[in-house]
C-alpha positions as CSV (number, residue, x, y, z in Angstrom):
1,X,96.4,15.2,-1.9
2,X,95.1,13.1,-4.9
3,X,95.7,9.9,-2.8
4,X,93.7,11.4,0.1
5,X,90.8,12.2,-2.3
6,X,91.0,8.7,-3.6
7,X,90.7,7.3,-0.1
8,X,87.7,9.4,0.6
9,X,86.0,8.1,-2.5
10,X,86.9,4.6,-1.5
11,X,85.4,5.0,2.0
12,X,82.2,6.4,0.5
13,X,82.0,3.6,-2.1
14,X,82.6,0.9,0.5
15,X,80.3,2.4,3.2
16,X,78.0,-0.7,3.2
17,X,80.9,-3.0,3.6
18,X,82.3,-0.8,6.4
19,X,79.0,-0.9,8.2
20,X,78.7,-4.7,7.9
21,X,82.2,-5.1,9.3
22,X,81.4,-2.7,12.1
23,X,78.4,-4.8,13.1
24,X,80.6,-8.0,12.9
25,X,83.3,-6.3,15.1
26,X,80.7,-5.3,17.7
27,X,79.2,-8.8,17.8
28,X,82.7,-10.4,18.0
29,X,83.6,-8.1,21.0
30,X,80.7,-9.4,23.1
31,X,80.3,-12.9,21.7
32,X,79.7,-15.5,24.4
33,X,79.0,-12.9,27.1
34,X,75.8,-12.7,29.0
35,X,75.7,-9.0,29.2
36,X,76.4,-8.4,25.5
37,X,76.3,-4.8,24.5
38,X,75.4,-3.8,28.0
39,X,79.1,-4.2,28.8
40,X,79.7,-1.0,26.8
41,X,77.7,0.8,29.5
42,X,79.2,-1.1,32.4
43,X,82.9,-0.4,31.7
44,X,82.6,3.4,31.4
45,X,80.1,3.5,34.4
46,X,82.7,1.8,36.6
47,X,85.4,4.1,35.4
48,X,83.4,7.2,36.2
49,X,82.5,5.8,39.6
50,X,86.1,5.0,40.5
51,X,87.3,8.5,39.6
52,X,84.4,10.0,41.5
53,X,85.2,8.0,44.6
54,X,89.0,8.7,44.3
55,X,88.9,12.4,43.5
56,X,85.6,13.7,44.8
57,X,85.1,11.5,47.9
58,X,88.6,10.5,48.8
59,X,90.9,13.4,47.8
60,X,88.0,15.9,48.0
61,X,89.1,17.8,45.0
62,X,87.4,21.2,44.9
63,X,84.9,22.1,42.1
64,X,86.4,23.9,39.1
65,X,84.6,27.2,38.7
66,X,81.6,25.9,40.7
67,X,81.4,22.8,38.5
68,X,82.0,19.4,40.3
69,X,85.4,17.9,39.4
70,X,83.8,14.7,38.1
71,X,81.8,16.6,35.5
72,X,84.8,18.5,34.3
73,X,86.9,15.3,34.2
74,X,84.4,13.1,32.3
75,X,83.9,15.9,29.8
76,X,87.5,15.5,28.7
77,X,87.7,11.7,29.3
78,X,84.9,11.1,26.8
79,X,86.9,12.1,23.6
80,X,90.1,10.6,25.1
81,X,88.6,7.1,25.4
82,X,87.4,7.2,21.8
83,X,90.8,8.3,20.7
84,X,92.7,5.6,22.6
85,X,90.2,2.8,21.8
86,X,90.1,3.5,18.1
87,X,93.9,4.1,17.7
88,X,94.8,1.1,19.8
89,X,92.5,-1.3,17.8
90,X,93.5,0.2,14.5
91,X,97.2,-0.3,15.2
92,X,96.9,-4.1,14.7
93,X,94.0,-4.0,12.2
94,X,96.2,-4.9,9.2
95,X,98.6,-7.4,10.8
96,X,95.7,-9.3,12.5
97,X,93.7,-9.7,9.3
98,X,95.9,-11.7,6.9
99,X,92.8,-13.5,5.4
100,X,91.6,-10.1,4.2
101,X,94.9,-8.5,3.3
102,X,95.8,-11.3,1.0
103,X,92.7,-10.8,-1.0
104,X,93.7,-8.8,-4.0
105,X,90.4,-7.0,-4.3
106,X,89.9,-6.2,-0.6
107,X,90.4,-2.4,0.3
108,X,92.6,-2.7,3.4
109,X,92.4,1.1,3.8
110,X,88.9,0.7,5.4
111,X,90.1,-1.5,8.3
112,X,91.1,1.5,10.5
113,X,87.8,3.1,9.5
114,X,85.9,0.1,10.8
115,X,87.6,0.3,14.2
116,X,87.0,4.0,14.4
117,X,83.3,3.6,13.7
118,X,83.0,0.6,16.1
119,X,84.5,2.8,18.8
120,X,81.5,5.1,18.5
121,X,79.4,2.4,20.4
122,X,81.4,2.9,23.6
123,X,81.4,6.6,23.0
124,X,77.6,6.7,22.7
125,X,77.3,4.7,25.9
126,X,79.6,7.1,27.7
127,X,77.8,10.1,26.3
128,X,74.5,8.8,27.6
129,X,76.0,8.3,31.1
130,X,77.5,11.8,30.9
131,X,74.2,13.4,30.1
132,X,72.8,11.7,33.2
133,X,75.7,12.9,35.3
134,X,75.2,16.5,34.0
135,X,71.5,16.3,34.9
136,X,72.2,15.0,38.4
137,X,74.5,18.0,38.9
138,X,71.9,20.5,37.7
139,X,73.4,21.1,34.2
140,X,70.7,20.7,31.7
141,X,70.8,20.3,27.9
142,X,71.7,23.3,25.9
143,X,72.0,24.3,22.3
144,X,75.8,24.4,22.8
145,X,75.7,20.6,23.3
146,X,75.2,20.1,19.6
147,X,78.8,21.5,19.1
148,X,80.2,18.1,20.2
149,X,79.2,16.7,16.7
150,X,81.9,19.0,15.2
151,X,84.5,18.1,17.8
152,X,83.6,14.4,17.2
153,X,84.2,14.8,13.5
154,X,87.5,16.7,14.2
155,X,88.7,14.0,16.5
156,X,87.7,11.3,14.0
157,X,89.7,13.0,11.3
158,X,92.9,13.3,13.4
159,X,92.5,9.7,14.7
160,X,92.0,8.3,11.3
161,X,95.1,9.9,9.9
162,X,97.2,8.6,12.8
163,X,95.5,5.2,12.6
164,X,96.5,4.8,8.9
165,X,100.1,5.7,9.9
166,X,100.5,3.3,12.9
167,X,98.5,0.4,11.2
168,X,100.8,0.4,8.2
169,X,104.0,0.8,10.2
170,X,102.9,-2.0,12.6
171,X,102.9,-4.5,9.8
172,X,106.7,-4.1,9.3
173,X,107.6,-3.4,12.9
174,X,105.7,-5.5,15.4
175,X,106.9,-3.4,18.4
176,X,104.8,-0.4,17.3
177,X,101.8,-1.5,19.3
178,X,103.9,-1.7,22.5
179,X,105.5,1.7,21.9
180,X,102.1,3.2,21.1
181,X,100.7,2.0,24.4
182,X,103.5,3.7,26.3
183,X,103.1,6.9,24.2
184,X,99.4,7.0,25.0
185,X,100.1,6.7,28.7
186,X,102.5,9.6,28.6
187,X,100.1,11.5,26.3
188,X,97.3,11.2,28.8
189,X,99.2,12.9,31.5
190,X,100.5,15.6,29.1
191,X,96.9,16.5,28.3
192,X,94.9,18.5,30.9
193,X,92.2,15.9,31.6
194,X,92.8,15.2,35.3
195,X,94.7,18.4,36.1
196,X,93.8,22.0,35.2
197,X,95.8,23.9,32.6
198,X,96.0,26.9,34.9
199,X,98.4,25.1,37.2
200,X,101.2,25.6,34.6
201,X,103.1,28.8,33.9
202,X,102.2,30.8,30.8
203,X,105.0,29.2,28.7
204,X,103.9,25.7,29.8
205,X,100.3,26.4,28.8
206,X,101.4,27.4,25.3
207,X,103.3,24.1,25.0
208,X,100.3,22.1,26.1
209,X,98.1,23.9,23.6
210,X,100.3,22.4,20.8
211,X,98.8,19.0,21.7
212,X,96.0,18.4,19.1
213,X,93.9,16.5,21.7
214,X,93.9,19.6,23.9
215,X,91.7,21.4,21.3
216,X,89.2,18.5,21.3
217,X,88.9,18.0,25.1
218,X,88.5,21.8,25.5
219,X,85.8,21.7,22.9
220,X,83.9,19.0,24.6
221,X,84.0,20.9,27.9
222,X,82.9,24.1,26.1
223,X,80.0,22.1,24.6
224,X,78.7,20.5,27.8
225,X,80.1,22.5,30.8
226,X,81.1,26.0,30.1
227,X,78.9,26.5,27.1
228,X,81.4,28.5,25.0
229,X,80.8,28.8,21.2
230,X,82.9,27.2,18.5
231,X,84.5,30.4,17.5
232,X,85.9,31.1,21.0
233,X,89.3,29.8,19.8
234,X,89.8,30.4,16.1
235,X,93.6,30.2,16.4
236,X,93.4,26.8,18.1
237,X,91.0,25.6,15.4
238,X,93.3,26.7,12.6
239,X,96.3,25.0,14.3
240,X,94.4,21.8,14.9
241,X,93.2,21.5,11.4
242,X,96.6,22.2,10.0
243,X,98.0,19.4,12.1
244,X,95.1,17.1,11.2
245,X,95.3,17.7,7.5
246,X,99.1,17.0,7.7
247,X,98.4,13.8,9.6
248,X,95.8,12.6,7.1
249,X,98.1,13.3,4.2
250,X,101.1,11.6,5.9
251,X,98.9,8.6,6.9
252,X,97.7,8.2,3.3
253,X,101.2,8.5,1.9
254,X,102.7,5.9,4.3
255,X,99.8,3.5,3.8
256,X,100.1,3.7,0.0
257,X,103.8,3.2,0.0
258,X,103.7,0.2,2.4
259,X,100.5,-1.5,1.1
260,X,102.3,-3.6,-1.6
261,X,104.4,-5.1,1.2
262,X,101.5,-6.1,3.5
263,X,100.7,-9.5,1.9
264,X,104.4,-10.6,1.8
265,X,105.2,-9.6,5.4
266,X,102.1,-10.9,7.2
């Protein structure tokens, strides 16, 4: 716990460095491209269009409780893309930055934080497109929409703990990135993003609810589609934060134990 508090203080003290590195990361992503940051809008727009054509036009998937399938789907896909992008980029953040890691005074702990914050750019672009999609389908802004800030914070906390863990392990075991990519593919289909939870028997639904990401995607849907309040699932919130705090503490512990080895292994 003391190590986690130390990390929080470090992040706060290095907030200007983190912001500067985030801006550099964003510029690096789109360096040399004509579209620049506009690509952060283009990629999610194409993804949404493809799923709309496949499921709504091609397969003619029926609305979920009178809400078009594409609206329900994107509501869950929003946090999932942030989770995958941030975790995937953070996994190699240590091993791909030897010039920073070998500097004695550089706080390597902030590298996963940089990739998490940089992922907010794509998330913001998708959020804008989603609000347009909601308006097109007659779902207008509501006070409940503000709840997504809480769920974004919750997702960021869980992702950061997991990012510290995989980033540090990846320095010693280079296969971690490949394994993580496969796990995320399986994780996607174990999460009710494309399919409804109600299709499973009761015992199956209980198992799916053990997935921490389930709490987040349901929260996003509650915020933008069904307009359910935060306290609709107190039990789910307690479980999620228990897992998240455990993940943060584990990530801090593993990172601290392996950090002395980083400069020698890279």
